[in-house]
N, C-alpha and C positions, 0 to 999 in steps of 0.2 A: 703572704705580701697580700695589705687587704686590697680588696676589690674597688675598683674606679667607678664612680657612680657617673654616668655620663647623663647629658642634657635631653628630654626626650625630644623626639623626631618631630616634625612639621605634623604629619598624620596622628601621633599619639598626644599630642598638644590639641590637636582639632578634637578628639574623641573625649575630653576631660568635659565631667561638667564645669558650667558656668561657675566661676568664682571670684576673682576678682578681673576687673576688667583688663585686657590687653593693651598695654602700651605702645602707641604706633610712632612709627618715625614721622616729624612732620615733612611735610613736601616742602619742595622748596616753592619760592613765589615764581609765578609766570615771568616778572620781568625783574632782571636785577636793579640792585640799587644802583643809581647814577654815581659814577666814580667822584672823588672827591676833586675839587677845583685844585690844580697845580696852582700853587705861590710860589714863584721862585723869585729869592734875593736880586739873583742877577738877570738883568734885561736879555730877552733871548733874538739875537739877530733873526730876521726872517730873508734876508739873503735877497735873491731876485724878487719873490713875494712881493715885497713893498714896491714894487713897478708893475704889479699885474694887476687891472681892473676885478679880474674875475675872481681872483683870491677873495681880495673886499666886498665883492657883491656875493659872493657865498656866505662869507662870516656873516654879512646885514641877513641876509636869507634865513639863516639859521637862526638868527637872535631874534628876530618878528616870528616867524612860522613856531619858535616855541612858546611864544604868547597867545597867540592865535588859535593854535590846536588846543591849549591848554583852557583858554577860554571857549570854543565851540566844544570841547569835550562833555560841559552840564551838558549838553542837547544832544550827546552822541553822534556827531556831525563833523565828518574831517574836511579841510580845506578844499581838498579836492570837491567833493560833494556839495556844498556851500556854493562852490562857484557853478558848477551844472544847474545847482537849483536857482541862482539868480541869471543866467542866462537865460533858462527855460521862463522862468515867472516873466522876464525882460521880452520874450519873443516865441509866446503858444504857437504851436504849430512848424516849431522849428524841428528838422529832421536829425535822426541819429547823426548821420556824416556830417550835416552843417555843424552841430555842436562841438563833436569830436574835432575836425579841423578848426572852429573858432577858439576853442581850449588846448590844441595842441597834444590831445590826449588819443594815443591810437587806439584804434576803432573797436579791435577785442576787447581793450581794457574798458572803454566806453560802455558797449555791450554788457559787462559785467557791474558795472557800476550802476547802471539804468536797472538792470535785475534786483539789485539789492533794493533800489529807492523803489521800484514797483513793488517789492513784496514788503518793504514798510510802509507802503501805502502813502507814500508822498509825491510819486509820479503816476503818470499813465503813458500809455503809447495808443493813439487810435488810429484806425487807415486815414492817409491821408486824401483829403479830395482830390487834390493837384495831380497826386500820382500813385496809384494803387501798391507802386513797388514799395512805398515810402512807408513811416510811420510819424505821424503827428506828435510830437511832445508836450504834455502841459503838465504844470501841477494839481493835486488832488488838492480838498478844501484843506487838509490835515498837512499837507504841503506846504501851501499857502502861510499857515499857520506858523508852523516851525520855520519856514524863511523870516520871517518877519520877525521871530525871538533871535534867528542866527544875525538878521542887519544889526538888531541891537546891538547884541555880543561883537559883532566887527567894527561898530561905531565906537564902541567902549575902547576895543583894542587900539584902533588907529589914534583915537583922542590920547594914548595913554604914550602915542609913539612923537608927539609933537614937544612934550618937556623934552626928551630925550634928546632928539635930533634939532631941536630948535625951528620956529615956525618958516622960517626962510629957507635953510636946508632942506625940510621936508617938502615944501612947495616946488624947489629947484630941481631935488630928485625926482618926483612925481612926473614932472614936464618933462622932465631930459627922457623919462622913461616909457613915456607914453608917446613919445617919436620912435622910438624904437620899432 
């Protein structure tokens, strides 16, 4: 019976002199590609969801945020970071707890976000002159420049909503939601 030839083990293969380059398996992308949009020939009944404002508000929020996130990604900023930069820019000296309460962000998450913005050189925390236990927040020069770019992208985003919603519906929705 003829001898069966075995493939070399990894240890033996590693000792072989360099010859042909070793092909490695391609690594998987970090993000999965989006699933294709399901187009159904049959209208799907939403049941009681048709009468739930929250369902449609959430759908609208997702639709709006997808465009907003895409636009802000060009300057590596998230919608939450944009909100933080806007509030600090408009209220220099604001404390971390006042900022967190204004935006409805839990304190621990706000601290992590401010650390990130500080490391990027966009914000700084200075001792408060009013209360030594507080930090007064302000934008750095780099933060002001980035905020200016982000505001321009946000304005483009808002302008893109007008033709989709219609100017009157846009205005009515904005006014109604401001009152909440």
